[in-house]
N, C-alpha and C positions, 0 to 999 in steps of 0.2 A: 504494500500500499504505500509506504513511504517514496519508494522508486516511482511509482504512478503519479504522484503528485510533486515529484522534483525536490523532494527533502534534501537537506544537507547530511552531510556525514555526522555531524556533530548531532542532528536531529536523531539520527539512526542510532547512534551509540547510546544518547539520553534514553530513548525509547526500549533499547534493549534492556537496560538496567531499571528502569522505572518500577517495575513489580517489587523490587527488593528495598524500595522506600515509599511503597504506595500508602500503606495504612501505619497507625501507631505502632502496633505490634512488629510489622515488618520493618520500620526504621529503626527500632529498638535493638532488634537482632542484626540488622546490618552492622552494626557498629561493635558487634562482639567478636573477640579474638576468633579466628579462623571462619569468619564469614566469608562470601565471595567478596564483599566490598574490601575486606583487609586482604584477602589472597592475592586478588588480581590489580593489577595496574589498570586503575579506571581514571579517565582523564577528570579533573576536577571540573572543568566546564560542562561535562556531560552530568556529572552528579548534581552540580547546581541546577542544571536544566530539569533533570529528573524530579527533584525536590520542588521546583517550580511548578512543574506539571502536577504533581501531587496535590499542591496547594490550590491551583486553578480547577482541577478536574473534581476534586473533593468538595469544592466551594458549591458546586451545582450538581448534586446528586439527584437520582429520579424521584426522592422523596420530597424535595424542595418543590414547591408550585412557584413557577415563573410565568408572568404573563407578557413581559416586555423584553426583549434581547438587551436592553441597557441595564437590566438588572443583574447580568451575568458579566463579572469582570474577566478580562482576559490580561495575558502576560503582555509585557512590553517586548519580549523576545519573540521573534518570527518562527524559532525552532520549537518553542513550546505550542504555538499555533499549529504547526506542522504535526506534531506529535497528537494533538487533540483531534485534527482531521482524520489522521489514520485511525484511531481509536474508536472515534465515534461513528465514523462511516461502517467500520468492520462491526462494531457492537448493533449499529442499526439493521444492517444487513442480517445479522445472525437472529436478531429479534424478528425481523419479518419473515425469515425462513422457518423458524422453529417455535415462536411464541405468539405472535399476533393473531389475535382473536381468540387465544387459549389461555393467556396468561389473565389473571384476575384484575391486575392494573393496566391491561392492554391498551384502552384508550388514553390513560395518562401517559403511558410509555410512548405511545405515538406522537403526542404533542411534545413529550420530553425529547425525543430525537430531532424532530423537526425544528424545536426551538434551537437545539445546539447547532444544527445546519446554518440556521439564519445568523446566529451569533458569529459562526466561523466563515460567513460569506460562501457557503457552498449551496449553490442553486440546485432546485430538483433535478435538473437536466445534468448537472455536474454529478450529483449524487447517483443517478442510474448510470452515467458512463463508468464511474468508479464500481459500482455493483456489478456491472457486467463484466468488468475486468477481472474482479477477484473471484466471480463465479465460473470463468472460463479456465 
């Protein structure tokens, strides 16, 4: 997905490590001796972007009701926006394939993913193009 949107190498590195800092439990474990963060040479810039991604992504989870895109704060870093596009397009695609119409919060999740697309400037046309690419 990151290749499809022309993301930078730094965005790709940060995206690869973002799960190890995604939530409080993971970030606490990431700093323990022997963790992946401690064992491998991870770019400090990639780590900063992964943590920034964590902050932005976790500030608008599906439980939060948002009616206007202005209510969703974005990062000043384009790499974080690239990571968010990759994540939200993939998640929306998975939702539509496996959960749409079946999940008890399906209507809310449809709104949630469409709101993220608006916030990130991903038009429906662009979303369909990316969706076709990841499904092929």
